[in-house]
Steps between C-alpha positions, in 0.01 A plus 500: 500500500526125488193454730300751298594316184405170652164642617434637156566158332284322758217747426541445126479126546198519730323734255567264219373199685186697597434592130560136402241385755244757388542388144451131596197576697346704218569218254318244711214735621386698195309813561338636814353255742128475472225262607531325169869416571393318820313251291604139543457253218157349453442135493318467164297189495341306220124462525365192678343214292186528710453871404542423127264206506217737606544722198262472206639317196498816274709693751747218532541492116544880502763485778693224330524692172582846632865436617773520255871461607797646321809300590837678480761218519866598550760290318868504413678321217710304751194333638340394163375176649290682756362727220405195288336335801300806600397550139386137470322481835333756721532803281245348257229570770569875504249705301808678358861390562802705410858400565759763571868443462832677596634464148396354164547138413417325170309218672326727754158650408492787741501881529867610507531761775885538427564542874715292733384645832210299631326797669513710188380197296195456716423876476512475124297178492221635711492831305484297171217281649307807598516653147420168324234383744205502261199418720698325771433628855719277703877447469728226625877526492735220581832347401494204260633282783153548670207268440156655512149377498317779339143369559578515876614857457178588333312328776673724758427805294139405431339761730774762486449823305794572264417876508630487860879476565583137585866376545473135597731203563697355789525815729806516735652771716847635508547764770217749444453398135237245397541354156383223271775239425581493136600129527135409556373712218315839528144581399402861426158660422468737222485790738816396688689461171373834378628676806831308493569598130423852596732507788781337288512847336578676834886473539475624857247252635589203277853542358636242250807463722288405803370674805775407754861581557582134413332274248184342610325199351257577224195397697598748771553772242164422353336521841659843584382648161150371561509629854536848362167459323331361806492140379602244759580126509215253520553131601302265273335223704218242458189518711674286766788748530760297318740677281451481121823636363808284588863600467613133532449188292240230589757263638660765716165599645407136575842455671445808718153372588623153578753647744229704673202263469610153408151347535337735268779612283308530176184647651684775693747569204313695236165634409285297258463821310867590492588738221883486467804285579857611456831324456392207279702347213356487152424132539319563831291760327390246243414249779300761687317598179406133470373479849312836501333484154505149355488233781134435609356208701226347271155541633594766747279808478646841592258735656642829378248772467679681212677407189778704369505450116834517320574808283360492153732314261714363786649150473521463889416189689 
């Protein structure tokens, strides 16, 4: 009797572990395997300057005017200095900028999502952005601690069709899951956001509590939900293959580059068309704003083929 009871208990334990394993595999591999799920993230490149220079002037003007970016910037009352810096610097260059907060604050001009959980907050923010998009066809979501150069984002998106599902940023891989790091900011086309808001309603495919047995980071949760719709991570790069979305600060990237390539630390550090940097203090954001938009060598002519004009009524630099 003892041996039978022991065998029964072992069987129960093994069965439980097997069910647990199946549940985990299902959470990380949604749906049935198909050729689409074997897709590996693309390397989405910005167009080369040589290609743009060959375009007629009227087409250049049309291209420069067609891209509008809705920026969804996530803030919290405890980081008011970052909110103030983002509001005073790079967010002015968005065609539409909306700040989303976890709770209301008198000095904080933002949409109060009344939600403490970061994943649920991002879901609500993206849903709000979708329903209040106006004529915006591209969306960019980032924390207020990220610095973004929106003109460079527009340059990357220049020849991309927003009616196609694009999910772009710094793409990385964790196990079998490829996702875009939230720390570097995430760009979504209209079609990708439409599909994402739709799958948010499906509690089986994209539950509010998350897809896995244990809590995943919100960027992984986002990737899992998008994977159900057939949308996969795209790595944003310049025409030389350098990454455009950075999940580190400028100084950290230069330090890393100096360790690997001390003779060409700056050249090998970052793309000239970098879109984002993360982990910068409010003061560093102001310094970067000065360097990016205000400091110019007198007499030097920039040979950019396009000009992205600021949004109408904007007081940006």
